C-alpha positions as CSV (number, residue, x, y, z in Angstrom):
1,M,54.2,95.1,68.1
2,P,50.5,94.1,68.3
3,K,49.2,91.4,66.0
4,A,47.1,92.4,63.0
5,S,43.5,91.6,63.7
6,I,40.7,90.1,61.5
7,L,37.0,89.8,62.1
8,I,35.2,87.0,60.2
9,I,31.5,87.3,59.9
10,D,30.0,84.2,58.3
11,E,27.2,81.8,59.1
12,S,29.0,78.7,58.0
13,D,30.8,77.1,60.9
14,L,33.1,75.2,58.6
15,F,34.2,78.3,56.7
16,R,34.8,80.2,60.0
17,D,36.7,77.3,61.5
18,Y,39.0,77.0,58.5
19,L,39.8,80.7,58.3
20,K,40.3,81.1,62.0
21,D,42.7,78.1,62.1
22,R,44.6,79.2,59.0
23,F,45.0,82.8,60.0
24,T,45.8,82.0,63.7
25,R,48.6,79.8,62.5
26,A,49.8,82.7,60.4
27,G,50.2,84.8,63.5
28,L,47.1,86.9,63.2
29,D,44.5,87.8,65.9
30,V,41.2,86.3,64.7
31,A,37.7,86.9,66.0
32,V,34.6,85.3,64.5
33,A,30.9,86.2,64.4
34,I,28.0,83.8,63.6
35,N,25.5,86.3,62.1
36,G,25.1,90.0,61.2
37,L,24.0,91.1,64.7
38,D,26.9,89.3,66.4
39,G,29.3,90.7,63.8
40,L,28.1,94.3,64.4
41,A,28.5,93.9,68.2
42,K,32.1,92.6,67.8
43,L,32.9,95.2,65.2
44,R,31.9,98.0,67.6
45,N,33.5,96.5,70.8
46,D,36.9,95.8,69.3
47,P,37.4,97.2,65.8
48,P,39.7,94.9,63.7
49,D,42.2,95.8,61.0
50,V,40.1,94.1,58.4
51,V,36.7,92.4,58.1
52,I,35.9,89.3,56.0
53,M,32.2,89.2,55.7
54,D,29.6,87.1,53.8
55,Y,26.9,88.9,51.9
56,H,24.2,86.4,53.1
57,L,23.6,87.1,56.8
58,S,20.7,86.8,59.2
59,R,19.7,89.0,62.3
60,R,21.3,91.9,60.5
61,S,21.7,92.1,56.7
62,C,25.1,92.7,55.1
63,R,24.0,96.2,54.1
64,E,22.7,97.0,57.6
65,V,26.1,96.0,59.1
66,L,28.0,98.1,56.6
67,E,25.7,101.1,57.1
68,E,26.2,101.0,60.9
69,K,29.9,100.5,60.4
70,A,30.1,103.6,58.3
71,K,28.3,105.7,60.9
72,D,30.9,104.9,63.6
73,P,34.1,106.9,63.3
74,N,36.0,104.1,65.0
75,T,35.0,101.5,62.3
76,A,34.3,103.5,59.2
77,S,37.8,103.2,57.8
78,V,38.1,99.4,58.4
79,P,38.5,97.7,55.0
80,V,36.1,94.9,54.1
81,I,36.6,91.8,52.0
82,L,33.1,90.6,50.9
83,T,32.2,87.0,50.0
84,A,29.0,85.9,48.3
85,Q,27.2,82.8,46.9
86,K,25.3,85.0,44.4
87,I,24.7,88.7,44.2
88,D,23.1,91.0,41.8
89,K,25.5,93.4,40.2
90,N,23.4,96.4,40.9
91,R,23.3,95.5,44.6
92,L,27.0,95.0,44.6
93,L,27.6,98.4,43.1
94,E,25.5,99.9,45.9
95,L,27.9,98.4,48.5
96,V,31.1,99.6,47.0
97,Q,30.8,102.9,48.9
98,F,31.3,101.1,52.2
99,N,35.1,100.6,51.9
100,I,34.8,97.2,50.3
101,R,38.3,96.3,48.9
102,K,37.5,93.1,47.1
103,V,34.5,90.8,46.4
104,F,35.0,87.0,46.2
105,M,32.3,84.8,44.7
106,K,32.1,81.5,46.3
107,P,33.8,79.0,45.9
108,V,36.6,81.3,47.0
109,K,40.1,80.8,45.5
110,M,42.1,80.8,48.7
111,D,45.4,81.8,47.2
112,T,43.8,85.0,45.9
113,L,42.1,85.7,49.2
114,Y,45.5,85.3,51.0
115,A,47.2,87.7,48.6
116,T,44.4,90.3,49.1
117,L,44.6,90.0,52.9
118,A,48.4,90.2,52.9
119,S,48.2,93.4,50.7
120,I,45.7,95.1,53.0
121,L,47.6,94.2,56.2
122,D,51.0,94.8,54.6
123,T,52.2,91.5,55.8
124,R,53.2,88.1,54.3
125,L,51.2,84.9,54.4
126,E,53.2,81.8,53.6
127,M,51.6,79.2,51.4
128,D,52.6,75.8,50.2
129,S,53.1,76.2,46.4
130,T,53.3,72.5,45.5
131,P,51.4,71.8,42.3
132,C,48.3,69.8,43.4
133,I,44.8,69.1,42.4
134,I,42.4,67.7,45.0
135,E,38.7,67.1,44.4
136,A,36.2,65.5,46.7
137,H,32.6,64.3,45.9
138,V,30.1,61.9,47.3
139,N,28.5,59.4,44.9
140,D,26.4,56.4,46.2
141,N,27.4,57.5,49.8
142,I,31.1,56.9,49.2
143,V,33.5,59.8,49.6
144,F,35.6,59.9,46.4
145,I,38.9,61.9,46.8
146,E,40.9,62.4,43.6
147,I,44.5,63.7,44.0
148,A,46.8,64.6,41.1
149,R,50.2,66.1,40.5
150,G,51.4,66.3,44.1
151,I,50.5,66.7,47.8
152,N,50.0,70.3,48.9
153,R,49.5,70.7,52.6
154,E,47.4,73.8,52.2
155,K,45.0,71.9,50.1
156,V,45.0,68.9,52.4
157,E,43.9,71.2,55.2
158,L,41.1,72.4,53.0
159,L,40.2,68.7,52.3
160,R,39.8,68.2,56.1
161,F,36.9,70.7,56.1
162,K,35.5,69.5,52.7
163,I,35.2,65.9,54.1
164,R,33.5,67.2,57.2
165,E,31.0,69.1,55.0
166,L,30.2,66.1,52.8
167,I,29.8,63.7,55.8
168,E,27.4,66.2,57.5
169,L,25.5,67.0,54.3
170,Y,24.8,63.3,53.3
171,G,24.4,62.2,56.9
172,I,26.8,59.3,56.4
173,Q,26.9,57.1,59.5
174,K,29.6,54.7,58.4
175,P,32.0,56.6,56.2
176,R,33.7,54.8,53.3
177,V,36.5,56.5,51.4
178,L,38.1,55.9,48.1
179,I,41.3,57.8,47.4
180,M,42.3,57.9,43.8
181,M,46.0,58.6,43.1
182,S,46.4,56.5,40.0
183,D,48.6,58.9,38.0
184,M,51.0,60.0,40.8
185,D,54.7,59.0,40.9
186,L,55.6,58.8,44.6
187,S,58.9,58.1,46.4
188,F,60.3,58.2,49.9
189,V,60.5,62.0,49.8
190,D,56.7,62.1,49.9
191,G,56.5,60.0,53.1
192,S,55.8,62.8,55.5
193,N,53.2,64.4,53.2
194,L,51.5,61.0,52.7
195,D,51.3,60.5,56.4
196,F,49.8,64.0,56.8
197,L,47.3,63.2,54.0
198,L,46.1,59.9,55.4
199,R,45.9,61.1,59.0
200,T,43.8,64.0,57.8
201,I,41.4,61.8,55.9
202,L,41.0,59.3,58.7
203,D,40.5,62.1,61.3
204,A,38.1,64.2,59.2
205,S,36.0,61.3,57.9
206,G,36.0,59.2,61.1
207,A,36.3,56.2,58.8
208,K,37.9,52.9,60.0
209,S,41.1,52.2,58.2
210,R,39.5,49.1,56.7
211,A,36.8,51.3,55.1
212,V,39.5,53.3,53.2
213,K,40.9,52.1,49.9
214,I,43.5,53.7,47.7
215,L,43.7,53.3,44.0
216,S,47.3,53.5,42.9
217,R,50.0,51.5,41.1
218,S,52.8,53.1,43.2
219,A,55.0,50.4,44.8
220,F,56.2,53.0,47.3
221,L,52.7,53.8,48.4
222,H,51.9,50.2,48.9
223,E,55.1,49.7,50.9
224,F,54.5,52.8,53.0
225,V,50.9,51.9,53.9
226,S,51.7,48.3,54.8
227,G,54.6,49.4,56.9
228,Q,52.6,51.7,59.2
229,A,50.6,50.2,62.0
230,D,47.9,52.9,61.8
231,Y,47.4,52.3,58.1
232,R,47.9,48.5,57.8
233,D,44.2,47.8,57.2
234,I,44.0,50.3,54.3
235,E,44.2,48.4,51.0
236,V,46.2,49.9,48.1
237,L,44.9,48.4,44.9
238,A,45.6,49.0,41.2
239,S,42.1,47.8,40.1
240,L,39.0,49.7,40.8
241,E,37.0,46.5,40.6
242,Y,38.7,45.4,43.8
243,A,39.0,48.8,45.4
244,L,35.3,49.3,45.3
245,D,34.5,45.8,46.6
246,G,32.6,46.4,49.9
247,L,32.4,50.2,49.3
248,V,29.6,50.4,46.8
249,A,26.2,51.2,48.4
250,Q,24.3,48.0,47.8
251,D,20.9,49.5,48.4
252,T,21.1,51.7,45.4
253,L,22.4,49.1,43.0
254,A,21.1,46.0,41.4
255,A,22.5,42.6,42.6
256,D,24.9,42.5,39.6
257,A,25.7,46.2,39.5
258,P,28.9,46.4,41.6
259,E,31.0,45.1,38.7
260,D,29.5,47.6,36.3
261,K,30.1,50.4,38.8
262,A,33.7,49.4,39.3
263,S,34.2,49.2,35.6
264,I,32.9,52.8,35.2
265,I,35.6,54.3,37.3
266,T,38.3,51.8,36.4
267,D,38.0,52.8,32.7
268,R,38.2,56.5,33.6
269,I,41.0,56.5,36.1
270,L,43.3,53.7,35.0
271,S,43.1,54.2,31.3
272,A,43.2,58.0,31.3
273,Q,46.3,60.0,30.5
274,P,47.8,62.1,33.3
275,S,45.7,65.2,34.0
276,Q,46.5,68.2,31.9
277,R,44.2,70.6,33.8
278,T,45.6,73.8,35.3
279,E,45.9,73.8,39.0
280,I,42.7,75.0,40.7
281,L,41.6,75.1,44.3
282,S,38.2,73.4,44.5
283,M,37.6,72.6,48.1
284,R,34.1,73.8,49.0
285,F,31.9,74.2,52.1
286,D,28.2,74.4,52.6
287,Q,26.3,76.6,55.1
288,E,24.8,74.8,58.1
289,K,22.1,72.4,57.3
290,Q,19.4,70.7,59.4
291,A,18.5,67.1,59.0
292,S,15.4,67.9,57.0
293,L,16.5,69.7,53.8
294,G,12.9,70.6,53.0
295,G,12.8,72.9,55.9
296,D,16.4,74.0,55.8
297,K,16.8,77.8,55.8
298,S,20.0,77.7,53.8
299,A,18.4,75.5,51.2
300,A,15.5,77.9,50.9
301,E,17.9,80.9,50.5
302,L,19.8,79.1,47.9
303,G,16.7,78.4,45.8
304,G,15.5,82.0,45.5
305,G,16.4,83.2,42.0
306,L,18.1,79.9,41.1
307,E,17.8,79.0,37.4
308,I,17.8,75.2,36.8
309,A,17.6,73.3,33.5
310,V,16.4,69.7,33.2
311,V,17.4,68.1,29.9
312,D,15.6,64.8,29.8
313,D,13.1,63.3,27.5
314,D,11.4,61.5,30.5
315,F,8.3,63.6,31.5
316,V,8.3,61.9,34.9
317,I,11.8,63.1,35.6
318,Q,11.0,66.6,34.5
319,E,8.0,66.8,36.8
320,L,9.9,65.2,39.8
321,L,12.6,67.9,39.5
322,K,10.1,70.7,39.1
323,T,8.2,69.5,42.2
324,T,11.5,69.0,44.2
325,F,12.7,72.6,43.6
326,S,9.3,74.3,43.8
327,Q,9.6,74.3,47.6
328,L,12.9,76.4,47.2
329,K,11.2,78.8,44.8
330,A,13.7,78.0,42.1
331,T,12.9,78.3,38.4
332,V,13.0,75.0,36.6
333,S,13.1,74.9,32.8
334,S,12.7,71.5,31.1
335,Y,13.9,70.5,27.6
336,P,13.0,67.1,26.0
337,N,16.4,66.9,24.2
338,G,19.7,68.6,23.9
339,R,18.8,70.6,20.8
340,Y,16.2,72.7,22.6
341,F,18.6,73.2,25.5
342,L,21.4,74.4,23.3
343,D,19.1,76.8,21.7
344,A,18.2,78.1,25.1
345,V,21.7,78.7,26.4
346,R,22.4,81.1,23.5
347,S,20.5,83.7,25.5
348,K,20.1,82.2,29.0
349,V,22.5,81.2,31.8
350,F,21.7,78.4,34.2
351,D,23.0,77.9,37.7
352,L,22.7,74.1,37.4
353,V,21.9,71.6,34.7
354,F,20.5,68.1,35.2
355,L,21.5,66.2,32.0
356,D,20.3,62.8,30.8
357,L,22.8,61.0,28.6
358,R,20.4,59.2,26.3
359,M,17.9,61.4,24.4
360,P,16.6,61.7,20.8
361,E,18.1,64.1,18.3
362,V,21.0,65.6,20.4
363,D,21.9,63.4,23.4
364,G,23.8,64.3,26.5
365,F,27.2,63.8,24.9
366,G,26.2,66.2,22.1
367,V,25.4,68.8,24.8
368,L,28.7,68.3,26.6
369,S,30.6,68.6,23.3
370,A,28.7,71.8,22.2
371,L,29.2,73.5,25.6
372,H,32.9,72.7,25.5
373,A,33.2,74.1,22.0
374,Q,31.4,77.3,23.0
375,D,33.5,77.5,26.2
376,L,30.4,77.6,28.3
377,E,30.9,76.4,31.8
378,M,28.0,75.5,34.2
379,P,27.6,72.9,36.9
380,I,26.2,69.7,35.5
381,I,24.7,66.6,37.2
382,V,24.5,63.6,35.0
383,L,21.3,61.5,35.3
384,S,22.0,57.9,34.5
385,A,20.8,54.3,34.9
386,V,23.4,52.0,36.4
387,T,23.3,49.9,33.4
388,Q,24.5,52.7,31.1
389,R,28.2,51.8,31.7
390,E,29.7,53.2,28.6
391,S,27.7,56.3,28.8
392,V,28.8,57.2,32.3
393,V,32.4,56.5,31.4
394,R,32.3,58.9,28.6
395,A,30.6,61.6,30.8
396,F,33.4,61.2,33.4
397,Q,36.0,61.6,30.7
398,A,34.2,64.8,29.6
399,G,34.9,66.2,33.1
400,V,31.5,65.6,34.8
401,K,32.2,64.7,38.4
402,S,28.7,64.3,39.8
403,Y,26.0,61.9,38.9
404,L,22.7,60.6,40.2
405,V,21.5,57.1,39.6
406,K,17.9,56.6,38.5
407,P,15.3,56.3,39.9
408,L,15.8,59.6,41.6
409,K,14.7,60.6,45.1
410,P,14.0,64.2,46.2
411,D,16.4,64.2,49.2
412,Q,19.2,62.9,47.0
413,I,18.5,65.6,44.4
414,L,18.6,68.4,47.1
415,K,21.7,67.1,48.7
416,K,23.6,66.8,45.5
417,T,22.5,70.3,44.5
418,L,23.7,71.7,47.9
419,E,27.0,69.9,47.5
420,I,27.6,71.6,44.2
421,L,26.1,75.1,44.6
422,K,26.1,75.9,48.3
423,A,29.8,76.4,48.4
424,N,32.1,78.7,50.3
425,F,35.3,77.8,48.7
C-alpha cells in the first residue's frame, strides 16, 4: 500500500524542516516547496494527497497557486490546509471555494494540525500526550527556556527548532542558555527524557556545556547531570543569582546590575507557586531573515497593516518607536499613560503593545490588571530600566515574558518584534 503523501509549501525553512521531519517519522511521504512557483510545479508534477500551504508566498501568490490548482483536473480535488500570519476575513472567504479544509493562524497549535491531517488522510498520527509547558525567549542575549509539569518529547522536538530560530534571529555567536525547571519533581523514571532534553538543547543551541545552567532544586537532576560525562560542566543551581553569574550580557547592564537582574528572575521563579496554566503549545518559528532587518523582506511584509501601541510618557521613546516602525509601514499609536490606552482598546485591537511600567495616572500595572479583568489578550513587550527591580518582578508575575531594557536600540526593537509576531507555530 503506497504511503500517503503531503506537499508543504512554506517559505520558512524552519517550519518546513520541522514538518518534514515529523511527518516522515510518522510514515508519510513528504515533499517541500520553498515558494509559490516551486509549489505549483511540484503540485502539477506529482499531485499529493494533501497540501499544507502558507498564505504568504512569493513568486506566485497563494491565490494564484489555488486558481491554477483548481484548473487542473489532476489536482482540483486535493484538499488544502492553509496557514497564515494574518489574513483579512474577506480574503479568506474568497479562498474557501478552493477546497480549503481548515485554516490555522500562526502560531499553529500542532496537536490540532495533526488531528486535522489524520482526519483528511484517514490515518493515525501518534503523539506524546505528557502534560508539559515549554516556553523559550531571548532576553539580554541569553536563551531562557522555561519547562513545567513534565517533559513531552513532541514539544522538545519543537524546542529544537525554536532555539535555532532564536539563535539566528538575534545573531548570537556564543550561545548561553538558562533552563528553568524550578517547580518540577523529577525522579529516575525521567532519566531518558532528561537526556533527550539536554542533548536537544546543546545540539540546537551549539552552546558549550559550561555555558548552560539549570535552575532547579531537584536532587535527582543534580545527581543525573553530575553523573554524565557530557553534562558534567552544566551547573544545576537553586539560586538564580548564581545561575545567571557569567550569563548576563554585561554590555547592556550597569556595573552593579547583575545582582539586580538575578533578583528579578529569582523572585519570580523560586517564590512562585507551581504553574496553574492550562497546557499550551507555544513553540514558534520566524520566516527567513537577513542580517540587516531594515532591508528584510519578511520584516517589511510583517509591518504592512500592523497596528502597534506605545504606552509611555517619554516623548523620546514614542518617537523612537514611530521612526523604527515607519520603515515597515506599520501604524504606531502613542499614549502618554495607561488611561488613554485603555480608552482606545475599547474600540481598537492592537497587534503589539510596548508598555512602560512607570507612568502618571494609570501605570503599566494598572493596564495589565485592566486587560486581564476584561479578558483582553495581546502581545506585550515591557519597557523597563534595569534599576526597576520590583517593577519587572511584578510584570513577570503578571505573565509578561518579554522585556526590553532602556535605552532602546532600533535593531533590538525589531528583533524582539519579529520574535513575538513573526511566528509559524
